[in-house]
C-alpha positions as CSV (number, residue, x, y, z in Angstrom):
1,M,109.9,78.3,76.2
2,R,106.9,76.4,76.0
3,R,107.2,76.1,72.1
4,S,111.2,75.3,72.5
5,L,109.9,72.7,75.0
6,A,107.6,71.4,72.7
7,L,110.4,71.2,69.9
8,V,112.5,69.8,72.2
9,A,110.3,66.7,72.8
10,L,109.4,66.4,69.2
11,A,113.0,66.4,68.2
12,V,113.9,63.8,71.0
13,T,110.8,61.5,70.5
14,S,111.1,61.3,67.0
15,M,114.7,60.6,66.9
16,I,113.4,57.6,69.6
17,A,110.7,56.3,67.2
18,L,113.1,56.7,64.2
19,A,115.7,54.3,65.9
20,F,112.9,51.5,66.7
21,L,111.1,52.0,63.4
22,I,113.9,51.7,61.2
23,P,115.1,48.2,62.7
24,L,111.4,47.0,62.7
25,A,110.7,47.6,59.3
26,L,113.7,46.3,58.0
27,V,112.8,43.2,60.0
28,V,109.2,43.0,59.0
29,A,110.1,43.1,55.2
30,Q,112.9,39.9,56.1
31,L,110.2,38.1,57.7
32,A,107.7,38.3,54.8
33,E,110.5,37.1,52.7
34,D,111.1,34.3,54.6
35,R,107.9,33.1,54.9
36,A,107.3,33.3,51.2
37,L,110.6,31.5,50.6
38,A,109.6,28.9,53.4
39,D,106.2,28.5,51.9
40,A,107.7,27.7,48.3
41,E,110.2,25.4,50.2
42,R,107.1,23.2,51.6
43,Q,105.5,23.1,48.6
44,A,108.6,21.6,46.4
45,V,109.3,19.3,49.5
46,A,105.8,17.9,49.7
47,L,106.2,16.6,45.9
48,T,109.7,14.6,46.5
49,P,107.9,11.1,48.2
50,V,105.5,11.1,44.6
51,L,108.8,11.7,42.6
52,V,110.6,8.7,44.7
53,I,107.2,6.4,44.2
54,T,106.3,7.0,40.7
55,N,107.6,8.6,37.6
56,E,104.2,8.6,35.8
57,P,103.8,12.1,34.5
58,K,99.9,11.6,34.9
59,A,100.5,10.8,38.5
60,I,102.8,13.6,38.9
61,E,100.3,16.0,37.3
62,Q,97.5,14.8,39.8
63,A,99.8,15.4,42.5
64,L,101.2,18.9,41.0
65,A,97.5,20.1,40.7
66,S,96.6,19.0,44.6
67,T,99.1,21.4,45.9
68,Q,98.1,25.5,46.5
69,F,101.3,26.4,43.9
70,G,100.0,23.8,41.4
71,G,96.7,25.2,41.2
72,A,98.1,28.6,41.0
73,G,100.3,27.9,38.2
74,R,103.6,28.4,40.4
75,I,105.3,24.9,40.4
76,A,106.9,22.4,37.9
77,V,109.0,19.2,37.9
78,H,111.8,18.7,35.4
79,L,112.0,14.8,35.4
80,P,115.4,12.8,34.2
81,S,114.1,12.3,30.9
82,G,114.0,16.1,29.8
83,Q,110.1,16.4,30.0
84,V,108.9,19.0,32.3
85,L,105.3,19.1,33.8
86,G,103.9,22.7,35.5
87,F,104.8,26.0,34.6
88,V,108.5,27.0,34.2
89,K,110.2,30.2,35.5
90,S,113.6,29.2,35.7
91,T,116.5,29.5,33.3
92,P,118.4,26.4,31.6
93,E,121.6,28.0,33.7
94,Q,119.8,27.6,36.7
95,L,118.3,24.1,36.5
96,A,121.8,22.6,34.9
97,T,123.2,24.0,38.3
98,A,120.5,22.3,40.5
99,K,121.3,19.0,38.7
100,E,124.9,19.2,38.6
101,E,125.1,20.3,42.6
102,G,122.6,18.7,44.1
103,K,121.7,21.4,46.4
104,S,118.4,23.2,46.8
105,F,118.8,27.0,46.7
106,T,116.7,30.3,45.5
107,A,117.2,32.1,42.2
108,S,116.2,35.7,40.9
109,V,114.1,35.6,38.1
110,S,112.4,38.9,36.0
111,D,109.2,39.0,38.2
112,G,110.3,37.2,41.8
113,R,112.1,34.5,42.7
114,V,112.6,30.6,42.2
115,Y,113.1,27.9,44.4
116,L,114.9,24.6,42.9
117,Q,114.9,21.6,44.6
118,P,116.6,18.6,43.1
119,V,115.3,14.9,44.2
120,V,118.0,11.8,43.6
121,L,116.0,8.7,41.9
122,D,117.1,5.3,41.2
123,R,120.1,4.9,39.4
124,G,121.7,8.3,40.0
125,R,118.8,10.2,38.0
126,V,118.2,13.9,38.9
127,A,114.6,15.3,38.8
128,V,114.1,18.9,39.8
129,V,110.9,20.7,41.2
130,E,110.8,24.1,40.7
131,A,108.4,26.5,42.9
132,F,107.8,30.2,42.2
133,I,107.6,32.9,44.3
134,P,106.1,36.3,42.9
135,E,107.5,39.3,43.7
136,A,104.2,40.7,45.4
137,D,104.4,37.4,47.5
138,L,107.8,38.3,48.6
139,S,106.3,41.8,50.4
140,R,103.0,40.9,51.0
141,G,101.9,42.5,54.4
142,V,104.7,44.9,54.7
143,E,103.3,48.3,53.5
144,S,100.3,47.0,56.2
145,A,102.8,46.7,59.0
146,W,104.7,49.8,58.0
147,L,102.0,51.7,58.3
148,A,100.9,50.3,61.6
149,L,104.3,51.1,63.0
150,S,104.6,54.7,61.5
151,G,101.1,55.2,63.0
152,V,102.2,54.0,66.3
153,A,105.1,56.3,66.2
154,I,102.9,59.2,65.1
155,V,100.8,58.6,68.3
156,L,103.8,58.3,70.6
157,V,105.5,61.9,69.0
158,L,102.4,63.8,69.2
159,G,101.6,62.6,72.9
160,S,104.8,63.6,73.9
161,V,104.5,66.7,72.2
162,L,101.2,67.3,74.1
163,V,102.5,66.7,77.5
164,A,105.4,68.4,76.8
165,D,103.0,71.2,76.2
166,R,101.3,70.8,79.1
167,L,104.2,70.8,81.3
168,G,105.8,73.9,79.6
169,A,102.4,75.7,79.7
170,R,103.1,75.1,83.6
171,V,106.4,76.5,83.8
172,V,105.7,79.4,81.4
173,S,102.4,80.6,83.6
174,A,104.9,80.4,86.8
175,A,107.6,81.9,84.8
176,Q,105.1,84.5,83.3
177,A,103.9,85.4,86.9
178,L,107.2,86.3,88.3
179,A,107.7,88.5,85.0
180,D,104.7,90.3,85.8
181,G,105.6,90.7,89.5
182,A,108.9,92.0,88.6
183,R,107.5,94.3,85.9
184,K,104.9,95.7,88.4
185,M,108.0,96.3,90.8
186,E,110.1,97.9,87.9
187,Q,106.6,100.5,87.4
188,G,107.2,101.2,91.5
189,D,104.4,99.1,92.6
190,L,105.8,97.9,96.2
191,T,102.7,96.1,97.0
192,A,103.1,93.6,93.9
193,R,103.3,90.0,95.0
194,V,103.1,86.5,92.8
195,E,101.6,83.2,93.7
196,P,104.3,80.5,93.9
197,T,103.2,77.8,91.6
198,G,104.8,75.5,89.1
199,P,108.1,73.3,89.7
200,P,110.0,73.4,93.0
201,E,112.5,75.7,91.6
202,L,109.6,78.3,90.6
203,V,108.1,78.1,93.8
204,E,111.3,78.8,95.3
205,A,112.0,81.7,93.0
206,G,108.4,82.8,93.6
207,G,108.7,83.2,97.5
208,A,112.2,84.7,97.3
209,F,110.9,87.4,95.0
210,N,108.0,87.9,97.6
211,R,110.5,88.2,100.6
212,M,112.7,90.4,98.2
213,A,109.6,92.4,97.5
214,A,108.8,93.0,101.4
215,R,112.1,93.6,102.2
216,I,112.4,96.6,99.4
217,G,109.2,98.2,100.9
218,Q,110.4,98.0,104.4
219,L,113.8,99.9,102.8
220,V,111.7,102.1,101.1
221,A,109.2,103.1,103.9
222,S,112.2,103.2,106.3
223,E,113.8,105.8,103.7
224,R,111.0,107.9,103.1
225,E,110.3,108.0,106.9
226,V,114.2,109.1,107.6
227,L,113.4,111.9,105.2
228,A,110.5,113.4,106.4
229,D,112.3,113.1,110.0
230,L,115.4,115.1,108.7
231,S,113.0,117.5,106.7
232,H,111.3,118.1,110.3
233,R,114.3,118.5,112.0
234,L,114.8,121.3,109.8
235,R,112.0,123.2,111.0
236,T,113.5,124.4,114.3
237,P,116.3,126.2,112.5
238,L,113.9,127.5,110.0
239,T,112.0,129.2,112.7
240,A,114.9,130.6,114.3
241,L,115.7,132.0,111.3
242,R,112.4,133.1,110.2
243,L,112.2,135.1,113.5
244,D,115.6,136.6,112.9
245,S,114.4,137.9,109.0
246,E,111.6,139.5,110.7
247,T,113.8,141.7,112.5
248,L,115.6,142.9,109.6
249,G,114.0,146.2,108.7
250,T,111.6,147.1,105.3
251,D,114.5,147.6,102.4
252,S,114.3,145.3,99.6
253,S,117.4,143.1,100.6
254,A,115.4,142.2,104.1
255,N,112.3,141.4,102.3
256,R,114.2,139.1,100.0
257,V,115.6,137.3,102.4
258,R,112.2,137.2,103.6
259,Q,110.9,135.8,101.2
260,A,113.5,133.3,100.4
261,V,113.4,131.7,104.2
262,H,109.1,131.4,103.4
263,A,109.9,129.6,100.2
264,L,112.8,127.4,101.9
265,E,109.9,126.8,104.9
266,R,107.3,125.9,102.1
267,E,109.8,123.5,100.3
268,V,110.6,121.8,103.6
269,N,107.2,121.1,104.7
270,E,106.6,120.0,100.9
271,L,109.3,117.8,101.5
272,I,107.8,116.3,104.4
273,R,104.1,115.7,103.0
274,A,105.8,114.3,99.8
275,A,107.9,111.9,101.8
276,R,104.7,110.3,103.6
277,R,102.5,110.7,100.9
278,E,104.5,108.5,98.7
279,L,104.5,105.7,101.3
280,T,100.5,104.9,101.0
281,D,99.4,106.8,97.9
282,P,100.0,104.5,94.6
283,D,99.6,107.5,92.6
284,S,102.7,109.3,94.1
285,N,104.9,108.3,91.5
286,R,103.4,110.5,88.7
287,C,102.5,114.0,88.3
288,D,101.7,116.9,85.7
289,A,104.8,117.9,84.5
290,A,103.3,121.2,83.3
291,L,102.0,122.5,86.8
292,V,105.4,121.6,88.4
293,V,107.4,123.6,85.8
294,Q,105.3,126.3,86.4
295,D,105.5,126.2,90.2
296,R,109.5,126.3,89.9
297,L,109.6,129.2,87.4
298,V,107.3,130.9,90.0
299,F,109.9,130.4,92.7
300,W,112.8,131.5,90.8
301,S,111.1,134.3,89.1
302,A,111.5,136.6,92.1
303,L,115.5,135.9,92.2
304,A,115.4,136.0,88.3
305,D,114.1,139.4,88.2
306,D,116.0,140.7,91.1
307,Q,119.0,139.9,89.3
308,Q,117.7,141.6,86.1
309,R,117.4,138.2,84.0
310,L,114.9,137.8,81.7
311,W,113.2,134.4,81.2
312,N,110.6,133.3,79.2
313,L,108.1,130.1,79.9
314,R,106.3,128.3,77.0
315,G,103.9,125.3,76.6
316,T,102.8,124.6,80.3
317,E,98.9,125.3,79.2
318,K,98.3,121.7,78.9
319,R,98.4,118.9,80.8
320,A,101.5,116.4,80.7
321,M,101.6,113.5,82.7
322,V,105.1,111.7,83.5
323,G,105.9,108.7,85.6
324,L,107.7,110.8,88.2
325,A,107.0,112.0,91.7
326,R,106.6,115.7,91.8
327,S,109.0,116.3,94.1
328,D,111.9,113.9,92.3
329,L,110.9,116.4,89.0
330,A,110.9,119.7,91.3
331,A,114.4,118.7,92.3
332,A,115.7,117.9,88.4
333,M,114.3,121.5,87.5
334,D,115.6,123.1,90.9
335,A,119.1,121.6,89.7
336,V,118.8,122.7,86.1
337,I,117.9,126.3,86.7
338,G,120.0,126.8,89.9
339,N,123.1,125.9,88.0
340,I,121.8,128.9,85.9
341,F,122.1,131.1,88.7
342,R,125.2,129.9,89.7
343,H,127.4,129.8,86.7
344,T,126.2,132.4,84.5
345,P,126.8,136.0,85.4
346,E,124.0,138.2,86.5
347,G,121.6,139.4,83.6
348,T,122.1,136.0,81.6
349,N,118.6,135.4,80.2
350,F,117.3,131.8,80.0
351,V,114.1,130.1,78.6
352,V,112.1,127.1,80.0
353,A,109.6,125.2,77.5
354,L,107.9,122.2,77.6
355,F,107.1,120.5,74.4
356,H,104.0,118.0,74.2
357,Q,104.9,114.9,71.6
358,A,102.8,111.8,71.4
359,E,104.8,109.6,73.6
360,R,107.1,112.1,75.3
361,V,107.2,115.0,77.3
362,V,110.2,117.4,76.8
363,I,111.5,119.7,78.9
364,V,113.9,122.3,77.6
365,I,115.9,124.8,79.6
366,E,118.5,127.0,77.8
367,D,120.5,130.3,78.6
368,A,122.8,132.7,77.0
369,G,125.5,132.2,79.2
370,P,128.9,130.9,78.0
371,G,127.7,127.0,78.2
372,I,129.5,123.9,78.9
373,P,132.7,123.1,77.5
374,D,132.9,119.3,78.4
375,T,129.0,118.1,78.5
376,E,129.9,114.4,78.8
377,A,132.1,115.3,82.1
378,A,128.8,117.3,83.2
379,L,126.9,113.7,83.1
380,R,129.1,112.0,85.6
381,R,128.4,112.1,89.1
382,G,130.6,114.0,91.5
383,V,132.7,115.7,88.2
384,S,132.4,119.7,88.2
385,G,134.3,122.0,86.3
386,A,132.7,124.7,88.5
387,G,134.1,123.8,91.9
388,S,130.3,122.5,93.0
389,T,129.4,118.9,94.2
390,G,128.9,118.0,90.4
391,L,125.7,116.0,91.5
392,G,123.1,118.2,90.2
393,M,122.9,117.1,86.5
394,D,123.2,113.5,87.9
395,I,120.0,113.8,90.0
396,V,118.4,115.1,86.6
397,R,119.5,112.3,84.5
398,R,118.1,109.9,87.3
399,A,115.2,111.4,87.2
400,A,114.9,111.1,83.5
401,E,116.0,107.7,82.9
402,A,112.9,106.9,86.1
403,T,110.5,107.1,83.6
404,G,112.2,105.5,80.8
405,G,113.7,108.7,79.5
406,S,116.8,110.3,78.7
407,L,118.9,113.5,79.6
408,R,120.7,115.4,76.6
409,I,122.9,118.5,77.1
410,D,124.2,120.5,74.5
411,R,124.9,124.3,73.0
412,G,120.9,126.0,72.3
413,P,120.2,128.9,69.8
414,L,120.7,131.5,72.7
415,G,124.7,130.6,72.9
416,G,124.4,129.0,76.2
417,T,123.8,125.3,77.8
418,R,120.7,123.9,76.8
419,V,119.2,120.9,78.7
420,Q,116.7,118.7,77.4
421,L,114.8,116.3,79.8
422,R,113.3,113.9,77.5
423,L,110.2,112.1,80.0
424,V,108.0,109.1,78.8
425,R,104.4,110.6,78.6
426,L,101.9,108.7,80.6
427,P,98.1,108.6,79.7
428,D,96.2,111.6,81.6
């Protein structure tokens, strides 16, 4: 923007300067020419009284020598007798025209102009005074005047560009501050604010941005509190369910129910802690994907073993930081793995692998089930071909896109569905 403003100022000021400079340059050239012709006319007219008084060649030569043009060899007198005194530049045709018409005029010669002034003497005789103007005199002072005008124009153009650049810098700095604040908001920093500066419009925009950021913070805080309150309300029925599960006996089915109840209680407690932690913890929007993947596989492993599903986990030995809250990544993992248990027969094997790349962390979950016939429909929110809510894969997609990554669903080497979460990697 700053460069654009400077270029606009340069273009506008240049056009204005040229609009004045070109006519002024032409006027200066015309004034120089008129001045030279006027000098020649004055020199010629100064000899008229001498010619009227006397026709003696010596007297006329003395008069010629006393003039400025005469000393420079630029004036001549054509007497009626045909005698010529001084330096002649005109042609016979031009001289004849002056005598016949009896009018003064200016004519062009090879290296300048001549001014011919007829003087009527006694008995109708006509003498002609000729003044020569060299080409250099016709444009004397024009070049220096043009240089001065060009210098003034350049100073004006540069001054306007400098002023536009300073004004542009003020506008750009204010706009950049707004962009930086918006970028921080995009990265999850709800405390980001800007100092309203610059033109009145940008000051108003900065104030609106601060009010918007404050409102978003309030809404997010309220949402987190509601989530925590709702999660907390689940504790009462969970406590009753846990007490009931303790009375079920000691067989394997009862133990499995008790384990599921305890796992559900842990998840509810984690939801409450995560919701409240994200209100105050600036690092809540990042987590170690390797730890989350490993933790979710531990959670699902008991059910997988019970259903005789062979499973494999790879790539979680190294840290893999991503810009996503732990609860969000855990919810995405649960959605994908839960689909395996809901939509594939018991005994269907699955593999979870985490791949470390320079700029990405790729989590691949694939199974040996029948696969998804329409992978594009599976990504549409609320659409399900198996009678579910159709929200699970949308949760996974939004989690991937929240980091700047993407979600891909296709058929894997095991013959079933392969889900790839491509998450942008953060520095450790």
